[in-house]
N, C-alpha and C positions, 0 to 999 in steps of 0.2 A: 540467115546467119544463127547457128546454134547459141543458146543462151549460156554463159558462163556461169560454171558452177560456182555457188555460193561458199564462201570461206567457212570452215568449221572452227570455231572458236573454244577452247576448252576453259568452260564456264568455272573459275576458281580451281583450274586444274582438271582433274577427274573425279569430283566429288559424289559420283554415283557408286564409286569403288573404294576412296580414300578419304579421310577427313579434309575438307576444304582448306586451300591455301597452304598445304604442307608439302615439304619436298617430294614426298612420294607421289603426291596427287599430281604435282606438275610434271615429274618424271613419267608417269604413266601416261598422262595425256600427249606427251611429246613422242613417247614409244607408240602410241596408237595412231599417229599421223596426223596431228590438228595443223591449221595452218597457223594459228596463234593461240595464246593462253590470255586469259584476263585475270591480272592482281588488283583487287581493290585496295585503296591506300587510305589510312589514318594515321593519326600522330600520336608519337609518345612524348614525354613530358619535355625531353630535350630534343625535340624537332626532327627525329627520325620518321621516316616514313615506313609505316608497318604495315604488312599486307594481312589484313583481316576484312570481313565483310562488314563488320560495324566495330565502332569505338567500344561498345559494351560487349565484354568476353566472358561475361559469367557462364554460358552454355557452351562455349566453343573452345575454351580451355581449362586446366585444372584450377585456376585461381581462386575457386569457391572452397577448396580443400586446403589452402594454404594458409595456416595460422598467421604468419607474419604479416599477411595482407589482408586480414579481416576487417581491420579498422578503415579500409579504402572503400568499403562498400558504401554507396551513396545513391541519392536520386537527383538526376539530371533532367531537364527539359531539352530534348536534342530533336531539332526541326519541328517544335511545338508539341512533341510526344513526350510524355514522363515517363523516365525508365528508371528502374532501380538494379543496381549490379556494379561491376567494376569497369572502369573506363581507362582505356590506353594512355589517354593524355595524363592520368594521374601515376604513370609509371615512367621511369625511365627505361631506354631500350636494354639495359645492363639487366634490369629487373624482368622485364617482359621475355627476354631470352631464356630465363630460367623455367618459365612455364611451359607446360606440354598440351598439345591440341587435342580436340575433342570433335567427336563427329556432330553436327547439329541436330540431325534427324535420327538417333539411335533406334527408334522403333520402326522407322520405316526403311534404315538401311543399316541392319546388324552387321554386315559383313564389313562395311565401313568401319563402325564403332569397334570392331575388333582390333583396330590398329590405335585406338585412343591410348593416349599418355606416352606415345613413342617418340613424338617429334616436336622440337619447338617452333614457335611463329618464325617467320621470315620477315626480312626487311625487303623493300623494293630492289634494292641494289642485288639482292640474292637472287630473286627470281630474273633479272635482267642478265645476269651472269649465267644462269642455268640455262636459259634460251639460246643465249649467244653461243655456249659450248654444244648444244643440241644442233643448232644452225650448221655449225662447223663439221660436226660428227657426221650429220646426215647430207651435207653437202645442197643444202636448199636453205632459203629465207624463211624463217619463222618469226611471225610478229608478235607483239604484246598490245595488249588492250588494257591502258591503264585507267581504272576508274576512280575518280576523285571524289571521296565521300564527303558529305557535310560540311561543304566548303564555307558557308555562312555561318554556321556554328562554330567552327574551328577560328575563324577570323574573329568572331566575337570574344574568343577567348585568348585573343592575342597572337595567333599564328599567322605568318604570312604564308598563306596556301599557295598561291601561285609561284611565289619566289622559291618556295622549297622545292616545289616540283620539278621547275625548271633547273634549279641547281643540282638536284639530285639524279635527274635524268643526264644532265651535261657531265656531271662527274663520272658517271658509269658509262660514258660514249654512246648514250642514245638520243642526243638533243639534236644532231645535225643530221638526221635522215640515213645513219649507217645501216640501219634494218628496220623494216616495217614497224612503224609505231604509230598507234590510235590513242588519242586521249579522249574520254568520255566522262560525263557527269550528268545528272539530273539538274544542274544549274549552268546556263549558260553563261553568267557573269564570269565564273572562274576560269572557262575554257577560252573566252576573250582575253583574260588577263594573262594566261600562259602563251597563248600565240604572240600576245604584244612583246613577250620577252625573247621572242625568237627561236621557240622550239618547233623544229620542223616534224610535222606528222600530219595526220588526219583527225578533224575534230569531230565529235560526233555527240549529238544532244540526246539523252535520255528521256522517253517518254511514257509516263504511266497511262494506264488506261482511264485513270479517273484522278481529280484532284489539280493542284497547281505546283509549279515549282516553288520550292522554299524560298530562294533568293528573290523571286518576283513578289512572293507573298509578304516577306520582311520589307520590301520597298513600296508596294503598291497596296497592301492589305487587301480588303475584299474586293477592289477592282482589278486584281491580278488576273491575267488570261488564264484559262484552264489548260491542261495539256491537250484536252479534245480541241480546244480553239487553236491551239498551236500546230495541231496535226491538220487542220482544215486547211483549203488552198489558201486562204488569206494569210494564216499562220505561216505556212511553209514559205509564203513569199518572203516573209521577214527573216526567216531561219536560214534562208538560201544566202542571206548576205553576211551570215555570222558564222556557220557551220558547214562542214563538207558532207555530213551525213546526220540521219536520225537513227535511233535504236528503240524499237517500239516493243511493247509489251505484246505478246503473240496474240492475246484476245483483239487487238486491234486490227489484226489481218483476219483472224477467224470470223470475227463480227458475230458472236453468239447472239441468237435470239432470246425471247423472254424466257423460252424452256431450256435454254443452255446448249440449243443445236448450233453448230458451226453453220454460218450461212455465208462464209467467204468464199473465196479471198475478196476483201473490202478494196477500196480504191486507193488507200494511203499508200501503198508501195509506187503505183502508178503517178499518183499526184507528186510526190517526192521527186521520183526519177525525171518527170517532165521539167523539174526545176533544177536538175542537175545535183541532186541529192543522193548519196548512197543510202540503203536502208539495212540495217541489222535487225534481229529479232530474237527476244528472251522470253523463256528458256525452254528449248526443246527437251523434254523429259519423258521417259517411257511409262511411269507408275501411273497407276489409276488416280492416285491423290492429285497428279497434276495434269491431267488429260480433261479435254471436254467431256460431258458427261456421256455424250453418245458413242464415245470411241473407249468407253472403259469396259473391262472383262472381268466377270467374277466379282466378288464382293471385298476382296482384300484390297486396302488402300495400297500396298507394297507391290502388288502383283503387276505385270506388265501388261496393259491393254492394248488396242490396235493402234499404237502410236505411229505407225506408218500411215494410215489413212489421215490422221491429223497432219503428220509432216507432208503429206502430198498436196494439201491446201496450202501451206506455207511455200513449199517450193513452186506451185502453180503461181504464186503472186509475184515470182521472180525477185526476191530478197537477194541481196549482196552477201550475207552473212548470218548465221545463225550462232547462237550460244548453246552449248550442251554440257549435260552433266555426265552423260555416258559417251566418251568421244568415239568408241569404237562403233556404235550403233549408227552416230550422225556422220561419220566417214563413210561408212559401207552405204549408208542411204543416199547422202547429198553428193558423194562424189561418184 
């Protein structure tokens, strides 16, 4: 039986070409034929789910140049990491909507940076509406992969994370399986809570190549299992009873050796499939800055290397979905 092609998921839209999480980024990803798009969600002070990769927005919006918000610059510990800047939870949605988005990596992606200052942030409901309209226009189902960011942190600040996610998905007409919905997080606790509230979708646990999940660290301290332990057969046995799939750092599939050369595909995809778990991977990017060293070409970080060679290893592993910054390249390769 031929292997089913993996889903191509527009990672924050099409951030290889437009500032991440903007309307134009999502519109372009949908026009380039993705199977789904991925909005990350954080909170405004009034409980709106805002689409930003992180709650610290100093580098991805123009907030630092807005004198009326200068006094809100502060330092916070988010998931155990101290950050200084401006945080979404200190702004109402009405205030956030006056900001304008900026490219996260302007030196690497100057073409995308040329769109700086043109577009406001989005809410989750805005992205859901964009995808629903695109599905109707194109006559095919297009999914949304909602990544819940920093759940333990936001809960510590008094937000009902699971309740808000469930309520806002339901209000937008996405809570009962109308269109493909995936809920993902680096914290399994919040995924279980959203599922318990009756939201129908596929629940996907994100795994880093190192470290431990912050919700587990907050509960178990130094005894928290590592991501590597959770990706091992025994850990996958546990996850199979909690989630529908895992989404792994591509390095967990490429399995670089001590010299940085890809030795994969590793066994993690097969081990997960043997337990009935789907496997996504992140992030397929063509620039030298993000490729395994052996696949880089030339000396410039922004130059495209032999990304197809790296992606062939990922495809050979049999993944069920890939996150991509340049959707046209990923659709052309994986489809």
